[in-house]
N, C-alpha and C positions, 0 to 999 in steps of 0.2 A: 782218322780211321772210322770214327763213329759216323761221319758223313757218308762214307763208303757203305757201311752196313745199312744206313737208312736208305740210300739209293738202291741197294740190291734187294733188301727184304721188304721195304715199304711198311714199316710197323706203324700202328697208331699210337703207341706209347713207348717211351724209352725211360726206364727208371735207373737212377744212379744211387748207389747204396754203399755201405761200408763206412770206414773211417774218414772217407773223403768228404762226407757230409758235414764234417766239422768246419770246413773252410767257409761255408756260409752261402748266402744268396748271390754274392757277386760271382762266385765260381759257376753256379748254375746259370746265370745270365750270360756269362762268357761262353759257356758250352752251347747254349741255345743260339747265340749269335753266330758262332762259328758253324754249327751244323746247318742253320738255315741258309747262310751265305754260301756254303760249299755243296749243298745238296740240291737236287732237281726240285723245281717248284711243285710238281705233282706228288713227290715223296714227302713234302713237308706241309702240305695243305691241311691235313688233319692231325698232324704230329703234335703230341704233348710230351715235353721233357720235364721230368720233376724228380725230386728225391723220393726214394721208396719210403713208405710209411713204416717199414720194418727196421729202419735205422741201421746201426752198426752191425746188427745180427743178420743182415740180409743174406750174406754169403753162407753162414752157418746154417740158417734155416733152409736155403736152397739145396745145399749139399745133403742135409737130413731128408729133405723131400725126395731127392733123386735116389738116395740109398733105400729108402722105404719102398719107392716105386719098383726098383730092381728086385728087392726082397720078395715083394708080393706078386711079382710077374709069374704067370702060370708057365710051367715048362712045356715046350713044344708048341 
């Protein structure tokens, strides 16, 4: 699934966060290998896949940022 997202959006970075980070560097290496193998070469040329520096709180911080953005949005 991640390889399809990389092919479609062509991002420069993919951050993996949350509790899955506890698995360690072998999981990250497996994800990288799978994405690089299943994606187009042009999509992965400058792609970096890494754990988020926010750690296990990444989802919570992202949800709070979206809620704040919606709250501060100007009407109309």
